[in-house]
OpenMM code with the backbone's topology and positions (N, CA, C; nanometers):
from openmm import Vec3, app, unit

residues = "UNK UNK UNK UNK UNK UNK UNK UNK UNK UNK UNK UNK UNK UNK UNK UNK UNK UNK UNK UNK UNK UNK UNK UNK UNK UNK UNK UNK UNK UNK UNK UNK UNK UNK UNK UNK UNK UNK UNK UNK UNK UNK UNK UNK UNK UNK UNK UNK UNK UNK UNK UNK UNK UNK UNK UNK UNK UNK UNK UNK UNK UNK UNK UNK UNK UNK UNK UNK UNK UNK UNK UNK UNK UNK UNK UNK UNK UNK UNK UNK UNK UNK UNK UNK UNK UNK UNK UNK UNK UNK UNK UNK UNK UNK UNK UNK UNK UNK UNK UNK UNK".split()
positions = [
    Vec3(-0.4066, 3.4149, 1.2309),
    Vec3(-0.3671, 3.2991, 1.1807),
    Vec3(-0.4871, 3.2200, 1.0869),
    Vec3(-0.5000, 3.2089, 1.0041),
    Vec3(-0.6129, 3.1251, 0.9433),
    Vec3(-0.5986, 2.9577, 0.9917),
    Vec3(-0.7419, 2.9256, 1.0152),
    Vec3(-0.7104, 2.7808, 1.0140),
    Vec3(-0.7679, 2.6701, 0.8886),
    Vec3(-0.6580, 2.5970, 0.9212),
    Vec3(-0.6909, 2.4928, 0.8007),
    Vec3(-0.7782, 2.3896, 0.8416),
    Vec3(-0.8590, 2.3811, 0.7386),
    Vec3(-0.9913, 2.2353, 0.7590),
    Vec3(-0.8845, 2.1106, 0.7217),
    Vec3(-0.9272, 2.0426, 0.8016),
    Vec3(-0.8638, 1.8724, 0.8033),
    Vec3(-0.9730, 1.7850, 0.6925),
    Vec3(-0.9246, 1.7248, 0.6248),
    Vec3(-1.0207, 1.6626, 0.5308),
    Vec3(-1.0330, 1.5531, 0.6234),
    Vec3(-1.1544, 1.5210, 0.5685),
    Vec3(-1.2614, 1.4228, 0.6566),
    Vec3(-1.1783, 1.2658, 0.5978),
    Vec3(-1.1755, 1.2026, 0.6964),
    Vec3(-1.1562, 1.0643, 0.6971),
    Vec3(-1.2081, 0.9999, 0.6305),
    Vec3(-1.2044, 0.9326, 0.5175),
    Vec3(-1.3151, 0.8431, 0.4366),
    Vec3(-1.2783, 0.6864, 0.4463),
    Vec3(-1.1613, 0.6288, 0.5156),
    Vec3(-1.1470, 0.4942, 0.5433),
    Vec3(-1.2502, 0.4018, 0.6067),
    Vec3(-1.2881, 0.3384, 0.5559),
    Vec3(-1.3868, 0.2230, 0.6460),
    Vec3(-1.2590, 0.1931, 0.7799),
    Vec3(-1.2065, 0.1311, 0.7768),
    Vec3(-1.0967, 0.0506, 0.8818),
    Vec3(-0.9997, 0.1596, 0.9176),
    Vec3(-0.9501, 0.1508, 1.0767),
    Vec3(-0.8214, 0.1944, 1.1222),
    Vec3(-0.7207, 0.1932, 1.0843),
    Vec3(-0.5999, 0.2280, 1.0705),
    Vec3(-0.4718, 0.1746, 1.0293),
    Vec3(-0.4115, 0.1825, 1.1234),
    Vec3(-0.3031, 0.0687, 1.1442),
    Vec3(-0.2028, 0.0419, 1.2350),
    Vec3(-0.0551, 0.0832, 1.1400),
    Vec3(0.0419, 0.1817, 1.2644),
    Vec3(0.1478, 0.1756, 1.1689),
    Vec3(0.2642, 0.0823, 1.1853),
    Vec3(0.3021, 0.0347, 1.1086),
    Vec3(0.4264, -0.0846, 1.0948),
    Vec3(0.5384, -0.0390, 0.9996),
    Vec3(0.6512, -0.1362, 1.0205),
    Vec3(0.7381, -0.0979, 0.9120),
    Vec3(0.7936, -0.2553, 0.9150),
    Vec3(0.8007, -0.3168, 0.7992),
    Vec3(0.8284, -0.4550, 0.7860),
    Vec3(0.8421, -0.4405, 0.6312),
    Vec3(0.9333, -0.4691, 0.6122),
    Vec3(0.9956, -0.5569, 0.4774),
    Vec3(0.8905, -0.5987, 0.4170),
    Vec3(0.8653, -0.6490, 0.2550),
    Vec3(0.7868, -0.7359, 0.2118),
    Vec3(0.8214, -0.7161, 0.0697),
    Vec3(0.7984, -0.8484, 0.0187),
    Vec3(0.8410, -0.8590, -0.1530),
    Vec3(0.7259, -0.8105, -0.2189),
    Vec3(0.7082, -0.7701, -0.3325),
    Vec3(0.5866, -0.6617, -0.3957),
    Vec3(0.5994, -0.7276, -0.5687),
    Vec3(0.4858, -0.7951, -0.5731),
    Vec3(0.4670, -0.8165, -0.7090),
    Vec3(0.3676, -0.7066, -0.7651),
    Vec3(0.4125, -0.6604, -0.9030),
    Vec3(0.3299, -0.5575, -0.9592),
    Vec3(0.3252, -0.5652, -1.1051),
    Vec3(0.1890, -0.5817, -1.1674),
    Vec3(0.1948, -0.5819, -1.3123),
    Vec3(0.1928, -0.4679, -1.3842),
    Vec3(0.2554, -0.4323, -1.4724),
    Vec3(0.2359, -0.3330, -1.5776),
    Vec3(0.1195, -0.3299, -1.6754),
    Vec3(0.1164, -0.2282, -1.7392),
    Vec3(0.0305, -0.2100, -1.8567),
    Vec3(0.0168, -0.2848, -1.9340),
    Vec3(0.1369, -0.3731, -1.9657),
    Vec3(0.1356, -0.4666, -2.1024),
    Vec3(0.0991, -0.5835, -2.0626),
    Vec3(0.1002, -0.6196, -1.8805),
    Vec3(0.0605, -0.7571, -1.8193),
    Vec3(0.1733, -0.8217, -1.7801),
    Vec3(0.2907, -0.7274, -1.7655),
    Vec3(0.4134, -0.7790, -1.7589),
    Vec3(0.4432, -0.8033, -1.5749),
    Vec3(0.4735, -0.9118, -1.5287),
    Vec3(0.5254, -0.8912, -1.3570),
    Vec3(0.6476, -0.8369, -1.3211),
    Vec3(0.6486, -0.7775, -1.2315),
    Vec3(0.7830, -0.7124, -1.1631),
    Vec3(0.7962, -0.7638, -1.0243),
    Vec3(0.9108, -0.7783, -0.9815),
    Vec3(0.9225, -0.7794, -0.8101),
    Vec3(0.9885, -0.7003, -0.7869),
    Vec3(0.9661, -0.6139, -0.6545),
    Vec3(1.0427, -0.5490, -0.5902),
    Vec3(1.0133, -0.5277, -0.4768),
    Vec3(1.1404, -0.5275, -0.3980),
    Vec3(1.1133, -0.5024, -0.2516),
    Vec3(1.0656, -0.3640, -0.1817),
    Vec3(0.9509, -0.3877, -0.1122),
    Vec3(0.8998, -0.2792, -0.0222),
    Vec3(0.8937, -0.2831, 0.0736),
    Vec3(0.8585, -0.2134, 0.1793),
    Vec3(0.8250, -0.1535, 0.3132),
    Vec3(0.6724, -0.1289, 0.3286),
    Vec3(0.6205, -0.2048, 0.4089),
    Vec3(0.4972, -0.1597, 0.4551),
    Vec3(0.5338, -0.0543, 0.5469),
    Vec3(0.4076, 0.0339, 0.5270),
    Vec3(0.4062, 0.1687, 0.6392),
    Vec3(0.3109, 0.1465, 0.7187),
    Vec3(0.2071, 0.1184, 0.6770),
    Vec3(0.0608, 0.1331, 0.7553),
    Vec3(-0.0428, 0.0014, 0.6983),
    Vec3(-0.1310, -0.0306, 0.7768),
    Vec3(-0.2256, -0.1518, 0.7145),
    Vec3(-0.3471, -0.1374, 0.7550),
    Vec3(-0.4126, -0.1990, 0.7372),
    Vec3(-0.6090, -0.1878, 0.7710),
    Vec3(-0.6295, -0.3066, 0.7087),
    Vec3(-0.7334, -0.3344, 0.7696),
    Vec3(-0.8028, -0.4611, 0.7198),
    Vec3(-0.8418, -0.4907, 0.5402),
    Vec3(-0.8587, -0.3885, 0.5347),
    Vec3(-0.8649, -0.3711, 0.3737),
    Vec3(-0.7808, -0.2681, 0.2821),
    Vec3(-0.6626, -0.2295, 0.3411),
    Vec3(-0.5811, -0.1476, 0.2479),
    Vec3(-0.4220, -0.1496, 0.3327),
    Vec3(-0.3366, -0.1024, 0.2285),
    Vec3(-0.1887, -0.0814, 0.3227),
    Vec3(-0.1095, 0.0182, 0.2243),
    Vec3(-0.0390, 0.1005, 0.3340),
    Vec3(0.0540, 0.2119, 0.2742),
    Vec3(0.1784, 0.1670, 0.2397),
    Vec3(0.2450, 0.1178, 0.1338),
    Vec3(0.4174, 0.1001, 0.0972),
    Vec3(0.4943, 0.1787, 0.0857),
    Vec3(0.6300, 0.1617, 0.0897),
    Vec3(0.7011, 0.2408, 0.0469),
    Vec3(0.8152, 0.1679, -0.0576),
    Vec3(0.8189, 0.2181, -0.1830),
    Vec3(0.8639, 0.1602, -0.3063),
    Vec3(0.9540, 0.2380, -0.3604),
    Vec3(1.0374, 0.1800, -0.4190),
    Vec3(1.2031, 0.2747, -0.4934),
    Vec3(1.1317, 0.3005, -0.6392),
    Vec3(1.0182, 0.2798, -0.6785),
    Vec3(0.9972, 0.3075, -0.7951),
    Vec3(0.8315, 0.3792, -0.8029),
    Vec3(0.8013, 0.4659, -0.9027),
    Vec3(0.6634, 0.4774, -0.9078),
    Vec3(0.5654, 0.4031, -0.9404),
    Vec3(0.4516, 0.3090, -0.8675),
    Vec3(0.3748, 0.2473, -0.9156),
    Vec3(0.2843, 0.2868, -1.0295),
    Vec3(0.2076, 0.3079, -1.1021),
    Vec3(0.0972, 0.3292, -1.1939),
    Vec3(-0.0005, 0.3192, -1.0851),
    Vec3(-0.1154, 0.4239, -1.1652),
    Vec3(-0.2926, 0.4097, -1.0622),
    Vec3(-0.3120, 0.2476, -1.0997),
    Vec3(-0.3914, 0.2314, -1.0664),
    Vec3(-0.4779, 0.1217, -1.0834),
    Vec3(-0.4160, -0.0452, -1.1405),
    Vec3(-0.3013, -0.0488, -1.0895),
    Vec3(-0.1493, -0.1002, -1.1555),
    Vec3(-0.2125, -0.2263, -1.0521),
    Vec3(-0.2016, -0.3636, -1.1020),
    Vec3(-0.2517, -0.4784, -0.9989),
    Vec3(-0.1469, -0.5000, -0.9082),
    Vec3(-0.1460, -0.5316, -0.7860),
    Vec3(0.0046, -0.5435, -0.7026),
    Vec3(-0.0533, -0.6903, -0.6198),
    Vec3(0.0407, -0.7460, -0.6045),
    Vec3(0.0402, -0.8592, -0.4810),
    Vec3(0.1530, -0.8567, -0.3807),
    Vec3(0.1002, -0.8624, -0.2655),
    Vec3(0.2290, -0.9051, -0.1431),
    Vec3(0.2064, -0.9700, -0.0308),
    Vec3(0.3106, -1.0586, 0.0149),
    Vec3(0.2831, -1.1126, 0.1199),
    Vec3(0.3765, -1.1080, 0.2411),
    Vec3(0.3387, -1.0502, 0.3154),
    Vec3(0.4143, -1.0534, 0.4364),
    Vec3(0.4267, -1.1683, 0.5675),
    Vec3(0.4868, -1.2506, 0.5307),
    Vec3(0.5232, -1.3776, 0.6411),
    Vec3(0.5494, -1.3652, 0.7977),
    Vec3(0.6245, -1.2341, 0.7873),
    Vec3(0.6461, -1.1975, 0.9390),
    Vec3(0.5196, -1.1795, 1.0010),
    Vec3(0.4434, -1.1043, 0.9315),
    Vec3(0.2930, -1.0365, 1.0132),
    Vec3(0.1791, -1.1232, 0.9768),
    Vec3(0.1885, -1.2404, 0.8319),
    Vec3(0.0828, -1.3102, 0.8345),
    Vec3(-0.0255, -1.2292, 0.7736),
    Vec3(0.0416, -1.1147, 0.7127),
    Vec3(-0.0618, -1.0672, 0.5866),
    Vec3(-0.0261, -1.0393, 0.5093),
    Vec3(-0.1241, -1.0099, 0.3741),
    Vec3(-0.1010, -1.0087, 0.2523),
    Vec3(-0.2274, -1.0067, 0.1702),
    Vec3(-0.2238, -1.0149, 0.0011),
    Vec3(-0.3498, -0.9705, -0.0255),
    Vec3(-0.2810, -0.9464, -0.1862),
    Vec3(-0.4037, -0.9050, -0.2846),
    Vec3(-0.4016, -0.8907, -0.4150),
    Vec3(-0.4684, -0.7346, -0.4188),
    Vec3(-0.4409, -0.6390, -0.4805),
    Vec3(-0.5075, -0.5319, -0.4947),
    Vec3(-0.4846, -0.4103, -0.5904),
    Vec3(-0.5042, -0.3033, -0.5718),
    Vec3(-0.4684, -0.2037, -0.6732),
    Vec3(-0.4030, -0.0780, -0.6134),
    Vec3(-0.3481, -0.0152, -0.6800),
    Vec3(-0.2478, 0.0866, -0.6369),
    Vec3(-0.4008, 0.1936, -0.6793),
    Vec3(-0.3876, 0.2667, -0.5437),
    Vec3(-0.5201, 0.4334, -0.5523),
    Vec3(-0.4192, 0.5324, -0.5684),
    Vec3(-0.2935, 0.5427, -0.5577),
    Vec3(-0.2311, 0.6218, -0.5604),
    Vec3(-0.0753, 0.6182, -0.5344),
    Vec3(0.0192, 0.7256, -0.5775),
    Vec3(0.1682, 0.6837, -0.5803),
    Vec3(0.2384, 0.8099, -0.5596),
    Vec3(0.2860, 0.8337, -0.4575),
    Vec3(0.3006, 1.0032, -0.4402),
    Vec3(0.4942, 0.9733, -0.4199),
    Vec3(0.5719, 1.0791, -0.4616),
    Vec3(0.6972, 1.0861, -0.4155),
    Vec3(0.7195, 1.1265, -0.2988),
    Vec3(0.8300, 1.0908, -0.2326),
    Vec3(0.8518, 1.1084, -0.0932),
    Vec3(1.0119, 1.1422, -0.1011),
    Vec3(1.0720, 1.1789, 0.0154),
    Vec3(1.2248, 1.1908, 0.0101),
    Vec3(1.2952, 1.0253, 0.0191),
    Vec3(1.2373, 0.9812, 0.0869),
    Vec3(1.2512, 0.8067, 0.1104),
    Vec3(1.2251, 0.7252, -0.0523),
    Vec3(1.1465, 0.7262, -0.0991),
    Vec3(1.1169, 0.6893, -0.2232),
    Vec3(0.9600, 0.7197, -0.2733),
    Vec3(0.9077, 0.6248, -0.2556),
    Vec3(0.7363, 0.6857, -0.3100),
    Vec3(0.6588, 0.5751, -0.2603),
    Vec3(0.5381, 0.6177, -0.1878),
    Vec3(0.4241, 0.5688, -0.1218),
    Vec3(0.3075, 0.5406, -0.1746),
    Vec3(0.2977, 0.4244, -0.1917),
    Vec3(0.1765, 0.3900, -0.2728),
    Vec3(0.0655, 0.3521, -0.2088),
    Vec3(-0.0669, 0.3630, -0.1803),
    Vec3(-0.1277, 0.3313, -0.1393),
    Vec3(-0.2408, 0.2155, -0.2026),
    Vec3(-0.2542, 0.0611, -0.0936),
    Vec3(-0.3549, -0.0148, -0.1943),
    Vec3(-0.4484, -0.0304, -0.1226),
    Vec3(-0.5414, -0.0732, -0.2318),
    Vec3(-0.6814, -0.1026, -0.1999),
    Vec3(-0.6975, -0.2910, -0.2612),
    Vec3(-0.7058, -0.3302, -0.0888),
    Vec3(-0.7366, -0.4920, -0.1547),
    Vec3(-0.8340, -0.5596, -0.1250),
    Vec3(-0.9462, -0.5497, -0.2052),
    Vec3(-1.0834, -0.5955, -0.2111),
    Vec3(-1.1125, -0.7143, -0.0952),
    Vec3(-1.0275, -0.8393, -0.1251),
    Vec3(-1.0644, -0.9223, -0.0051),
    Vec3(-0.9685, -0.9477, 0.1126),
    Vec3(-0.9096, -0.8037, 0.1470),
    Vec3(-0.8842, -0.8146, 0.2718),
    Vec3(-0.7028, -0.8451, 0.2842),
    Vec3(-0.6796, -0.7816, 0.3788),
    Vec3(-0.4961, -0.8152, 0.4345),
    Vec3(-0.4712, -0.9185, 0.5175),
    Vec3(-0.6039, -0.9725, 0.5682),
    Vec3(-0.5732, -1.0575, 0.7298),
    Vec3(-0.5214, -0.9706, 0.8230),
    Vec3(-0.5211, -0.8476, 0.8203),
    Vec3(-0.4577, -0.8055, 0.9470),
    Vec3(-0.5806, -0.7756, 1.0613),
    Vec3(-0.5498, -0.8568, 1.1452),
    Vec3(-0.6269, -0.8436, 1.2648),
    Vec3(-0.6225, -0.7436, 1.3672),
    Vec3(-0.6849, -0.6373, 1.4525),
    Vec3(-0.5948, -0.5301, 1.5444),
    Vec3(-0.6369, -0.5921, 1.6702),
] * unit.nanometer
topology = app.Topology()
chain = topology.addChain("A")
for resn in residues:
    res = topology.addResidue(resn, chain)
    for name in ("N", "CA", "C"):
        topology.addAtom(name, app.Element.getBySymbol(name[0]), res)
């Protein structure tokens, strides 16, 4: 049986798995803002993965503020992939999320 190579982890910060609902504000290609309910799947100091009901465009501006965990920020969508539960979007937040391990 052939061995599969694992991709090298490129993230600078370790991720923590969580599951917390949070409102998501995102901006479309025309500059219009939209609000939707998302769920944080994991988070790190500089990024987060969220589950959302629609496909968000890559490089779209996104803002979230999860009061329950005292985290949030503004950043961009790095990827958005379909799953059985919706779409998983990876967010990069240049000014950080406020997350502390």
